[in-house]
C-alpha positions in Angstrom: 46.8 -53.7 2.9 49.8 -51.9 4.4 53.3 -53.1 3.6 55.2 -51.5 6.5 56.9 -53.7 9.0 55.4 -54.1 12.5 56.7 -51.8 15.2 57.6 -54.8 17.3 58.9 -53.9 20.7 62.1 -55.8 20.5 64.9 -54.5 22.7 68.6 -55.3 22.8 70.7 -57.4 25.1 73.7 -56.2 27.1 77.2 -57.0 26.2 77.7 -59.6 29.0 76.7 -62.6 26.9 79.2 -65.1 26.0 80.9 -65.1 22.7 79.6 -68.4 21.6 76.0 -67.1 22.0 77.0 -64.0 19.9 77.9 -66.2 16.9 74.5 -68.0 16.8 72.6 -64.7 17.1 74.6 -63.2 14.3 73.7 -66.1 12.0 70.0 -65.7 12.7 70.0 -62.0 12.2 72.0 -62.3 9.0 69.5 -64.8 7.5 66.6 -62.5 8.5 68.1 -59.4 7.2 69.1 -61.0 3.9 65.6 -62.3 3.3 64.1 -58.9 4.2 66.4 -57.1 1.8 65.4 -59.4 -1.0 61.7 -59.0 -0.3 61.9 -55.2 -0.1 63.8 -55.2 -3.5 61.0 -57.1 -5.3 58.9 -54.7 -7.5 55.2 -54.5 -6.7 53.1 -56.3 -9.4 49.7 -54.7 -10.1 47.3 -56.0 -12.8 46.2 -53.4 -15.3 42.5 -52.4 -15.2 40.8 -52.0 -18.6 40.5 -48.3 -19.5 37.0 -48.7 -20.7 35.0 -51.4 -18.8 32.5 -53.4 -20.7 28.7 -52.9 -20.3 27.7 -54.3 -17.0 24.3 -55.9 -17.6 21.2 -55.7 -19.8 19.1 -53.6 -20.4 21.8 -51.0 -20.3 23.3 -49.9 -23.5 27.0 -50.6 -23.7 27.7 -47.2 -25.2 25.8 -45.5 -22.4 27.7 -47.4 -19.7 31.1 -46.9 -21.2 30.4 -43.1 -21.2 29.9 -43.0 -17.5 32.9 -41.4 -15.7 33.8 -43.2 -12.5 36.7 -44.4 -10.5 38.1 -47.7 -11.7 38.0 -50.7 -9.3 41.6 -51.2 -8.3 42.6 -54.8 -8.9 44.3 -56.8 -6.2 48.0 -57.0 -6.4 49.9 -60.1 -7.2 49.4 -62.7 -4.4 53.1 -62.4 -3.6 52.3 -59.1 -1.9 50.9 -61.0 1.1 54.3 -62.4 2.0 57.0 -64.8 1.0 55.9 -68.0 -0.6 57.8 -69.9 2.2 55.9 -68.2 5.0 54.4 -71.5 6.1 57.8 -73.2 6.4 59.6 -72.9 9.7 62.8 -70.9 9.7 66.0 -73.0 9.7 67.7 -71.8 12.9 71.5 -72.3 13.2 73.0 -74.2 16.2 73.8 -72.2 19.2 77.1 -72.2 21.2 77.2 -74.1 24.5 76.6 -72.5 27.8 79.4 -72.7 30.4 77.6 -71.1 33.3 73.9 -72.1 33.3 72.8 -70.0 36.2 74.4 -66.8 34.8 73.0 -67.6 31.3 69.5 -67.9 32.7 69.9 -64.7 34.6 71.1 -62.8 31.5 68.4 -64.3 29.3 65.7 -63.3 31.8 67.1 -59.8 31.9 67.0 -59.6 28.1 63.4 -60.9 28.2 62.2 -58.4 30.8 63.9 -55.5 29.0 62.4 -56.6 25.6 65.6 -57.8 23.9 64.0 -60.8 22.4 65.7 -61.4 19.1 68.4 -58.8 18.7 71.1 -57.6 18.7 73.1 -60.7 17.7 74.6 -62.4 20.7 72.8 -60.2 23.2 69.2 -61.3 23.1 67.0 -63.7 25.1 66.2 -66.2 22.3 69.9 -67.1 21.5 70.7 -67.7 25.2 67.5 -69.8 25.8 68.3 -71.9 22.7 71.9 -72.4 23.8 70.7 -73.6 27.1 68.2 -76.0 25.5 70.9 -77.3 23.2 72.9 -78.3 26.2 69.9 -79.4 28.3 66.7 -80.0 26.2 64.6 -80.5 29.3 65.5 -77.3 31.0 62.2 -75.9 32.1 63.4 -72.3 32.6 64.7 -72.1 29.0 61.5 -73.6 27.6 59.4 -71.1 29.6 61.5 -68.3 28.3 61.1 -69.4 24.7 57.3 -69.8 25.3 57.2 -66.2 26.6 59.0 -65.0 23.5 56.6 -66.9 21.3 53.6 -65.4 23.2 54.9 -61.9 22.9 55.6 -62.3 19.2 52.1 -63.9 18.7 50.5 -61.0 20.5 52.4 -58.5 18.4 51.3 -60.5 15.3 47.7 -60.3 16.3 48.0 -56.5 16.8 49.5 -56.2 13.4 46.5 -58.2 11.9 44.0 -56.0 13.7 45.7 -52.9 12.3 45.8 -54.2 8.8 49.5 -54.9 8.7 49.2 -58.5 7.6 52.5 -58.4 5.7 54.4 -58.1 9.0 52.7 -61.3 10.3 53.9 -63.2 7.2 57.4 -62.1 8.0 57.2 -63.3 11.6 55.5 -66.7 10.9 58.6 -68.7 9.8 60.3 -67.9 13.1 57.2 -68.7 15.1 56.8 -72.0 13.3 60.4 -72.8 14.0 60.0 -72.0 17.7 56.5 -73.4 18.6 54.7 -74.9 15.6 52.1 -76.6 17.8 51.2 -73.8 20.1 47.7 -72.6 20.0 48.6 -69.0 19.2 50.9 -70.0 16.3 48.4 -72.5 15.0 45.6 -69.8 15.1 47.8 -67.3 13.3 48.8 -69.9 10.7 45.1 -70.6 10.0 44.3 -66.9 9.8 47.1 -66.3 7.3 46.0 -69.3 5.2 42.5 -67.7 5.1 44.0 -64.4 4.1 45.9 -66.2 1.3 42.7 -67.7 0.1 40.9 -64.4 0.3 43.6 -62.7 -1.7 43.2 -65.3 -4.4 39.4 -64.6 -4.4 40.0 -60.8 -4.7 42.3 -61.4 -7.6 39.6 -63.4 -9.3 37.0 -60.7 -8.6 39.1 -58.1 -10.3 39.8 -60.3 -13.2 36.0 -60.8 -13.5 35.6 -57.0 -13.5 38.1 -56.6 -16.3 36.3 -59.3 -18.2 33.0 -57.5 -17.8 31.5 -60.1 -15.4 30.5 -57.7 -12.6 27.1 -59.3 -12.3 26.8 -62.2 -14.7 27.2 -65.1 -14.8 25.9 -65.0 -11.2 28.0 -67.8 -9.7 31.3 -66.4 -11.0 30.6 -62.7 -11.0 32.7 -60.1 -9.2 29.8 -59.2 -6.9 29.4 -62.9 -5.9 33.1 -63.3 -5.2 33.3 -60.0 -3.2 30.3 -61.2 -1.1 32.0 -64.6 -0.5 35.1 -62.7 0.7 32.9 -60.7 3.2 31.3 -63.9 4.4 34.8 -65.2 5.4 36.2 -61.9 6.4 33.4 -59.5 7.5 34.5 -55.9 6.9 37.1 -56.7 4.3 37.9 -53.3 3.0 38.9 -54.3 -0.5 35.8 -56.3 -1.0 33.6 -53.5 0.3 35.5 -51.0 -1.9 34.9 -53.3 -4.9 31.2 -53.6 -4.3 31.0 -49.8 -3.8 32.7 -49.1 -7.0 30.6 -51.5 -9.0 27.5 -49.9 -7.4 28.9 -46.5 -8.3 28.9 -47.3 -12.0 25.2 -48.0 -11.9 24.5 -44.9 -9.7 26.4 -42.8 -12.2 24.4 -44.4 -15.1 21.2 -43.6 -13.2 22.2 -40.0 -12.7 23.2 -39.6 -16.3 19.8 -41.0 -17.4 18.0 -38.7 -15.0 19.8 -35.7 -16.5 18.5 -36.9 -19.9 15.0 -37.1 -18.4 15.0 -40.9 -19.0 13.7 -41.7 -15.5 12.6 -45.2 -16.4 16.2 -46.0 -17.3 17.4 -44.3 -14.2 15.0 -46.4 -12.1 16.3 -49.6 -13.7 19.9 -48.6 -13.0 19.0 -47.9 -9.4 17.3 -51.3 -9.1 20.5 -53.0 -10.3 22.6 -50.9 -7.9 20.4 -52.2 -5.1 21.3 -55.8 -5.9 25.0 -54.9 -5.4 24.7 -53.5 -1.9 21.6 -53.9 0.1 22.1 -50.6 1.9 24.2 -47.7 0.7 24.4 -44.0 1.6 25.6 -43.3 -1.9 22.5 -44.9 -3.3 20.3 -43.0 -0.9 22.0 -39.8 -2.0 21.6 -40.7 -5.7 17.9 -41.3 -5.1 17.5 -37.9 -3.5 19.4 -36.2 -6.3 17.4 -38.0 -9.0 14.2 -36.9 -7.2 15.5 -33.3 -7.2 16.3 -33.6 -10.9 12.9 -35.1 -11.6 11.1 -32.3 -9.7 13.2 -29.6 -11.4 12.3 -31.0 -14.8 8.7 -31.3 -13.9 8.5 -27.7 -12.8 10.4 -26.5 -15.9 7.9 -28.4 -18.2 5.0 -27.0 -16.3 6.4 -23.5 -16.6 6.7 -24.0 -20.3 3.1 -25.3 -20.4 1.9 -22.2 -18.6 3.9 -20.0 -21.0 2.3 -21.8 -23.9 -1.1 -21.4 -22.4 -0.5 -17.6 -22.2 0.5 -17.6 -25.8 -2.6 -19.8 -26.7 -0.3 -22.5 -28.0 -2.4 -25.4 -27.0 -0.6 -28.2 -28.7 2.7 -27.1 -27.2 1.1 -26.7 -23.7 -0.5 -30.2 -24.0 2.9 -31.8 -24.9 4.6 -30.2 -21.9 1.9 -31.2 -19.5 2.0 -34.8 -20.8 5.8 -34.9 -20.4 5.6 -33.5 -16.9 3.0 -36.1 -15.9 5.2 -38.8 -17.3 7.9 -37.5 -14.9 5.4 -37.9 -12.0 3.8 -34.4 -11.8 0.7 -34.7 -9.7 -2.5 -34.8 -11.7 -4.1 -32.5 -9.2 -1.5 -29.9 -10.2 -2.1 -30.3 -13.9 -5.9 -30.8 -13.9 -6.6 -27.0 -14.2 -3.9 -26.6 -16.8 -5.4 -29.4 -18.9 -8.8 -27.7 -18.7 -7.1 -24.5 -20.1 -5.4 -26.5 -22.8 -8.7 -28.1 -23.8 -10.2 -24.6 -24.1 -7.2 -23.4 -26.1 -7.3 -26.4 -28.4 -10.9 -25.7 -29.0 -11.2 -21.9 -28.9 -7.6 -20.7 -28.8 -7.5 -17.6 -26.5 -11.3 -17.1 -26.8 -14.4 -18.5 -25.2 -17.9 -19.1 -26.6 -19.7 -15.8 -27.1 -16.6 -13.7 -27.4 -16.8 -10.9 -30.0 -13.6 -9.7 -31.6 -12.0 -8.1 -34.5 -8.5 -8.8 -36.0 -6.2 -6.1 -37.0 -5.5 -6.1 -40.8 -2.9 -3.4 -41.1 -0.4 -1.4 -39.0 -2.6 1.7 -39.1 -5.1 -0.1 -36.8 -7.7 -1.0 -39.4 -9.9 -4.0 -38.3 -11.6 -6.8 -40.1 -15.2 -7.8 -39.7 -16.7 -8.3 -36.2 -16.5 -12.0 -35.4 -18.5 -14.1 -32.9 -17.1 -17.2 -31.3 -19.5 -20.1 -31.6 -19.7 -22.9 -29.0 -18.9 -26.5 -29.9 -21.7 -28.9 -30.0 -23.9 -31.2 -32.1 -27.0 -30.8 -34.2 -29.2 -32.5 -36.7 -28.5 -31.1 -40.1 -31.3 -31.0 -42.7 -35.1 -31.2 -42.3 -37.2 -33.9 -40.8 -39.4 -35.8 -43.2 -42.5 -34.3 -41.7 -41.4 -30.6 -41.9 -43.8 -28.4 -43.8 -42.2 -27.1 -47.0 -39.4 -29.7 -46.9 -37.5 -30.4 -50.1 -35.7 -33.7 -50.9 -32.3 -32.1 -51.1 -32.5 -31.3 -47.4 -32.0 -34.9 -46.4 -31.3 -37.3 -45.1 -31.2 -35.6 -41.7 -27.9 -36.5 -40.1 -25.8 -35.5 -37.0 -23.0 -33.1 -37.2 -20.6 -32.5 -34.4 -18.2 -29.6 -34.0 -15.3 -30.5 -31.7 -13.5 -27.3 -32.4 -14.9 -23.9 -32.0 -14.9 -21.4 -34.9 -15.9 -17.8 -35.3 -18.5 -16.5 -37.8 -18.9 -12.9 -38.8 -21.7 -11.2 -36.8 -23.2 -9.8 -40.0 -22.9 -10.1 -43.7 -19.9 -8.4 -45.2 -20.4 -4.6 -45.6 -19.7 -2.6 -48.7 -17.1 -0.7 -46.8 -15.2 -3.9 -45.9 -15.2 -5.0 -49.5 -14.1 -1.6 -50.7 -11.0 -1.8 -48.4 -10.1 -5.1 -50.1 -10.5 -3.7 -53.6 -8.5 -0.6 -52.8 -5.7 -2.7 -51.4 -5.5 -5.2 -54.2 -7.1 -3.7 -57.3 -9.3 -6.7 -57.5 -11.9 -6.8 -60.3 -15.1 -8.7 -59.6 -16.9 -11.0 -62.1 -19.8 -8.4 -62.4 -17.2 -5.8 -63.3 -15.4 -8.0 -65.8 -18.6 -9.1 -67.4 -20.3 -5.8 -67.0 -23.6 -7.2 -65.7 -25.5 -8.4 -62.7 -29.1 -8.9 -61.6 -30.9 -6.0 -59.9 -34.4 -5.5 -58.7 -36.7 -3.7 -61.1 -39.1 -1.7 -58.8 -41.5 -0.9 -61.6 -41.8 -4.5 -62.8 -41.4 -5.9 -59.4 -38.9 -8.6 -60.5 -35.1 -9.3 -60.8 -33.6 -8.3 -64.2 -30.0 -8.3 -65.6 -28.6 -4.9 -66.1 -25.3 -3.4 -67.5 -22.6 -1.5 -65.5 -23.6 -3.1 -62.2 -21.0 -3.8 -59.6 -20.5 -4.2 -55.9 -20.5 -0.4 -55.5 -24.3 -0.4 -56.2 -27.2 -1.5 -54.2 -30.1 -3.9 -55.0 -31.8 -1.4 -57.3 -28.6 -0.2 -59.1 -28.1 2.9 -57.0 -24.9 3.8 -55.1 -24.6 1.5 -52.2 -24.4 2.6 -48.6 -21.2 1.8 -46.8 -23.1 -0.2 -44.1 -25.2 -2.1 -46.6 -24.3 -5.7 -47.4 -22.1 -6.1 -50.4 -24.0 -7.4 -53.4 -23.3 -8.4 -56.9 -20.4 -10.7 -55.9 -19.8 -14.2 -57.2 -18.6 -17.2 -55.2 -15.1 -16.5 -56.5 -15.3 -12.9 -55.4 -16.2 -14.0 -51.9 -13.3 -16.5 -51.8 -10.9 -13.9 -53.1 -11.8 -11.6 -50.2 -11.3 -14.3 -47.6 -7.9 -15.1 -49.0 -6.9 -11.4 -48.8 -8.3 -11.1 -45.3 -6.3 -14.2 -44.1 -3.1 -12.7 -45.6 -3.4 -9.3 -44.0 -4.6 -10.5 -40.6 -2.5 -13.6 -40.4 -5.5 -15.7 -39.4 -7.4 -18.5 -41.0 -10.3 -16.7 -42.6 -12.5 -18.6 -45.2 -16.1 -19.0 -46.2 -18.2 -21.0 -43.8 -19.2 -24.6 -44.7 -22.8 -25.3 -45.3 -23.0 -27.3 -42.0 -21.4 -24.4 -40.1 -23.9 -22.0 -41.6 -27.0 -24.1 -40.7 -25.5 -24.8 -37.2 -25.0 -21.0 -36.6 -28.4 -20.2 -38.1 -30.3 -22.7 -35.9 -28.4 -21.6 -32.8 -29.7 -24.5 -30.9 -33.2 -24.5 -32.3 -34.8 -27.6 -34.1 -37.9 -26.1 -35.7 -38.5 -24.6 -39.1 -37.1 -21.2 -38.2 -34.6 -20.2 -35.4 -37.4 -18.2 -33.7 -40.1 -20.9 -33.9 -42.5 -22.5 -36.4 -44.4 -19.5 -37.8 -44.2 -15.8 -38.4 -42.1 -13.8 -35.9 -43.9 -11.8 -33.3 -41.6 -8.8 -33.8 -39.1 -7.5 -36.3 -36.1 -9.8 -35.9 -35.0 -10.4 -39.5 -35.4 -8.5 -42.8 -38.0 -10.9 -44.3 -40.9 -10.7 -46.8 -43.6 -9.5 -44.4 -47.3 -8.9 -45.2 -46.9 -5.4 -43.8 -43.9 -4.4 -46.0 -44.4 -1.9 -48.9 -42.1 -0.9 -51.7 -41.7 2.7 -52.9 -44.5 2.1 -55.4 -46.6 0.4 -52.7 -45.9 -3.1 -53.9 -46.6 -6.1 -51.6 -45.3 -9.6 -51.5 -47.3 -12.4 -53.1 -45.9 -14.8 -50.5 -45.0 -13.4 -47.1 -45.1 -13.9 -43.4 -48.6 -13.1 -42.2 -48.9 -10.1 -40.0 -45.1 -9.4 -40.2 -43.3 -6.2 -41.1 -39.7 -5.1 -40.5 -39.8 -1.7 -42.3 -37.4 -2.6 -45.1 -38.0 -3.3 -48.8 -34.7 -4.5 -50.2 -31.6 -5.1 -48.0 -31.2 -3.2 -44.8 -27.9 -1.9 -43.4 -26.2 -4.9 -41.8 -26.9 -5.7 -38.1 -30.0 -3.4 -37.8 -32.3 -6.2 -36.4 -32.2 -8.8 -33.6 -29.4 -11.3 -33.0 -30.1 -15.0 -32.7 -29.2 -16.9 -29.6 -25.6 -17.3 -30.8 -25.3 -13.5 -31.2 -25.4 -13.5 -35.0 -27.5 -11.2 -37.1 -29.2 -11.4 -40.5 -28.7 -15.2 -40.7 -32.2 -16.0 -42.0 -32.9 -12.7 -43.9 -31.5 -9.6 -45.5 -29.4 -11.3 -48.1 -28.7 -15.0 -48.9 -25.1 -16.0 -48.5 -22.4 -18.0 -50.3 -20.9 -21.0 -48.5 -17.9 -23.0 -49.5 -19.6 -26.3 -50.4 -20.2 -27.6 -53.9 -23.9 -28.5 -54.6 -25.0 -32.0 -53.9 -28.6 -33.3 -54.4 -28.6 -34.8 -50.9 -26.6 -35.3 -47.8 -25.7 -39.0 -48.6 -22.0 -39.4 -47.8 -21.8 -35.8 -46.5 -19.0 -35.1 -44.0 -20.0 -35.7 -40.4 -17.5 -33.2 -38.8 -19.1 -30.1 -40.3 -16.4 -29.5 -42.9 -17.1 -28.2 -46.4 -18.1 -30.8 -49.0 -16.0 -29.8 -52.0 -15.4 -31.6 -55.2 -12.5 -30.3 -57.3 -13.7 -28.3 -60.3 -17.3 -28.1 -59.3 -19.3 -25.2 -60.8 -22.5 -25.3 -58.8 -22.2 -24.0 -55.3 -24.5 -23.7 -52.3 -26.3 -20.6 -51.2 -27.8 -20.6 -47.6 -30.2 -18.4 -45.7 -33.2 -16.4 -46.9 -33.1 -12.9 -48.3 -35.2 -9.7 -48.2 -37.2 -11.1 -51.2 -37.4 -14.9 -50.2 -40.7 -16.6 -49.7 -41.3 -17.9 -46.2 -40.6 -21.5 -47.2 -37.2 -20.4 -48.5 -36.3 -18.9 -45.1 -36.5 -22.2 -43.2 -33.3 -23.1 -41.4 -32.8 -26.3 -43.5 -33.5 -24.5 -46.8 -30.6 -24.7 -49.4 -30.3 -23.5 -53.0 -27.8 -24.0 -55.7 -26.2 -21.4 -58.0 -23.4 -21.4 -60.5 -20.2 -20.0 -59.0 -20.3 -16.9 -61.3 -23.8 -16.0 -60.2 -24.2 -12.5 -58.8 -27.4 -10.7 -57.9 -29.0 -8.1 -55.6 -30.1 -10.9 -53.2 -26.8 -12.7 -52.5 -23.8 -11.6 -50.4 -21.6 -13.5 -47.9 -20.0 -13.5 -44.5 -16.7 -14.9 -43.4 -15.7 -17.6 -41.0 -12.4 -18.0 -39.1 -10.7 -21.0 -37.6 -9.7 -20.3 -34.1 -7.2 -23.2 -33.8 -4.8 -24.3 -36.6 -5.9 -27.6 -38.1 
């Protein structure tokens, strides 16, 4: 509220008034001036607002709300700012001097009235003359009409001051108006309006006290918001009440924006909901909503970009996290659906897809590891059916295995050249070398015999091995040592395959005895014991596939024959292969996820797949054999597996 005095259009009288009128006017003016001087000298009293307001309302954290920067709600000033405490008491007017010439006095008073000299200067204003006339003749109609005109003019000026927000000026005028015409409609109306303003001022003071006490919203009946609304009910458009509500709302809007910047949009929504209870409509709240939507969209897009970048880097877990966070912020599912499909692929196959063939670099010179094939995910029945011809008890019970993550398996058995690179790099000594013996094939006797000075450098008959031949004379520990080295130099998760992985890859979707069917192959697809095969000394197999011949006696160079439906070669023949599992007499309690079944310290390991010298019943997809971990021979090698996604 403004505190300046009204610009009342009060003119001055001429010097023709009588001296006794001058005395009365001077007394009135003196009283008024003294009172005004005293009022102007009083210091303004303003309650102090707490520097750090309390938390406004649950569920908001007090610390979070206290941290919000915002304009303080200015408290109402002391009630005395509205006017003197005696504003409702009529001004005690001094007696006026008598009038000696009534006609002349009325004429002079009228002139002062017409020219706007209503109250001053002393002795030369219309009010003093009309009061002097009434003092001599209380029934004088002209004097009363003049005073009524003065009251009307002052009342009109007071209403203008009220409309312009200068209530203080009206409080200054009221004692005089009450002294002149206490019962007039205009003065009565002004008095009622000022009484209402006094009550509203008391309400505003209470509202600001409630703010300082942390009662902006609760308890509801005595909250600052409730009081401000009551003020607006009595005085629509009250600027201080509107300002108070706006500033309370502003705290919640600031809290909502701060929460949005922290990506806590549920908290921001709660703050906006509370702000909506303060003011039903608010351009500031609409702006905050728009800004929060902008912040939300920006954070969505930033998260989706991070997800795309993670997809490009085959970082599936990171991409999935960013997509989920973006969706929590409202990102459309239609926009993230394709990204989720890519993430599922990455989490399953990393940067690959089923059927891909690749090689990992193993040194800076460009050397590569074994050729790997990405296998599809899926489910199969591991083991043999009870009715399968040639079935053994250790092949059951038949049970489902599901692979939810893709893995890669070497396309062929490990070559001699690959193992040589490992030995050259590490100086590794195999079990056959340290114990100076291994089993080789004796061509003359037609059987396997132990021989001295046999190592991985030699073939099945003890001759120098070809670089492309499968590495032989390696124990389970030798195979594991190679996978550990390969994992180190490539930075990838190489290992031996599990028994379940090997059978899944060998079957390649088939369910019969062999991956190609139930009987002998129709063409050379694996290095098997065929009835048509002959050794150097024209030996034949006592047990063989009827009518079959692949042209090899002993191991063939890896990968020379046909791949199975998964793109893998030599799975059922050429050489049998070490897998990671320990030997168990059955599949009771075997893992259902395809992982290796390993018991710490076990010595007996599993060998899977047939070899160049295996009987047909030992080439079946479900066939499994046990061997001590240090076993090495001319019929056993290995191939590596690789995890595509970190476990």
